[in-house]
C-alpha positions in Angstrom: 0.1 0.4 0.0 1.5 3.3 -0.8 1.0 6.4 1.2 1.4 10.2 0.7 1.0 12.1 4.0 1.0 15.8 3.6 1.4 18.9 6.8 -0.4 22.1 6.4 -1.0 24.8 8.6 -4.0 27.0 8.7 -2.9 31.0 7.7 -4.3 31.1 12.0 -2.1 28.8 12.8 1.2 29.9 11.0 0.3 33.2 12.6 0.1 31.9 16.4 3.0 29.5 15.5 5.3 32.5 14.5 4.6 34.5 17.7 5.5 31.2 19.9 9.5 31.3 21.0 11.5 30.1 18.7 13.3 26.9 20.2 8.6 26.3 20.8 8.2 26.9 17.5 11.2 24.6 16.6 10.2 22.0 18.6 6.3 22.0 17.3 7.2 22.3 13.9 9.9 19.5 14.5 7.0 17.1 15.7 5.0 17.4 12.9 7.1 16.7 10.4 7.6 13.3 12.4 4.0 12.5 11.6 4.4 11.9 7.9 6.9 9.3 9.4 4.7 7.3 11.7 2.3 4.4 10.8 -0.5 6.3 12.1 -0.9 10.0 12.6 -4.1 9.1 14.3 -2.5 6.7 16.9 0.8 9.3 17.5 -0.8 11.8 19.7 -3.8 12.4 22.3 -7.5 12.8 20.3 -9.1 15.7 21.9 -12.6 15.6 23.5 -15.8 17.8 24.2 -16.1 20.2 21.6 -12.9 19.8 20.2 -13.5 15.7 19.0 -12.0 14.2 16.2 -9.4 16.6 16.5 -5.5 16.0 17.9 -3.0 17.4 20.1 0.4 18.2 19.6 2.7 18.8 23.0 5.7 21.0 23.0 6.0 21.6 27.1 3.6 23.9 27.8 2.9 24.5 24.1 0.5 23.1 21.7 -0.5 22.6 18.3 -4.2 21.1 17.4 -4.6 19.5 13.9 -7.0 16.9 12.1 -6.8 14.7 9.7 -8.2 14.0 6.3 -8.0 10.7 5.0 -8.6 9.3 1.1 -8.3 5.5 0.5 -8.5 5.2 -3.3 -8.5 1.7 -5.1 -7.2 2.2 -8.4 -4.9 -1.5 -9.0 -3.1 0.1 -5.6 -4.6 1.4 -3.1 -3.2 4.5 -2.5 -3.3 6.2 1.3 -3.5 9.7 1.3 -3.2 12.0 4.6 -3.9 15.8 5.2 -2.4 16.4 8.8 -4.3 20.5 9.1 -2.7 22.4 11.9 -5.6 24.6 12.9 -3.8 26.3 16.0 -0.8 26.5 18.0 -0.4 28.4 21.7 0.4 28.2 25.0 -2.1 25.7 27.6 -3.2 28.1 29.9 -5.8 25.9 32.1 -9.0 28.0 33.2 -7.7 30.9 31.4 -9.8 33.0 28.5 -6.4 32.2 26.8 -5.6 28.8 26.5 -5.0 27.6 23.1 -8.5 25.0 23.5 -10.6 27.5 24.6 -9.1 29.4 20.7 -9.4 26.4 18.8 -12.5 25.7 20.4 -14.2 29.5 19.9 -12.4 29.3 16.0 -13.9 26.1 15.2 -17.6 26.8 16.2 -17.3 30.5 14.6 -16.5 28.5 11.2 -13.1 30.4 11.5 -11.1 27.9 10.3 -11.6 27.6 6.3 -10.3 24.0 5.3 -10.6 24.6 1.9 -8.3 27.4 1.4 -5.5 25.3 2.5 -6.4 22.1 -0.2 -3.6 22.9 -2.3 -1.0 24.7 0.0 1.8 22.9 0.3 3.2 24.6 3.1 5.3 22.0 5.6 
């Protein structure tokens, strides 16, 4: 079975990532890049629950990157497993604080701010 894994960051997530300390940014990016090499990206990190069910978290110290996975399995002779890993938010975990990255991600998803169709052809890793 062949597979293609692509990692995308939404414009919002890229902006949030740019505001993080350089060491944290590098740590999150390195971990994100490793998702392309793992057997199953769904099992690599913890799935989220509640309003963010269907999303996963990647951690680096107290910082988080929230992502989702879209996959297609196409049958045309060989099976091609195409996985798109889309990061929607990145920031610091601040429990019981309105600036907590999970609360921010939840608001963005709930308000429809995350436009995944705009990232379909985006090849930024």
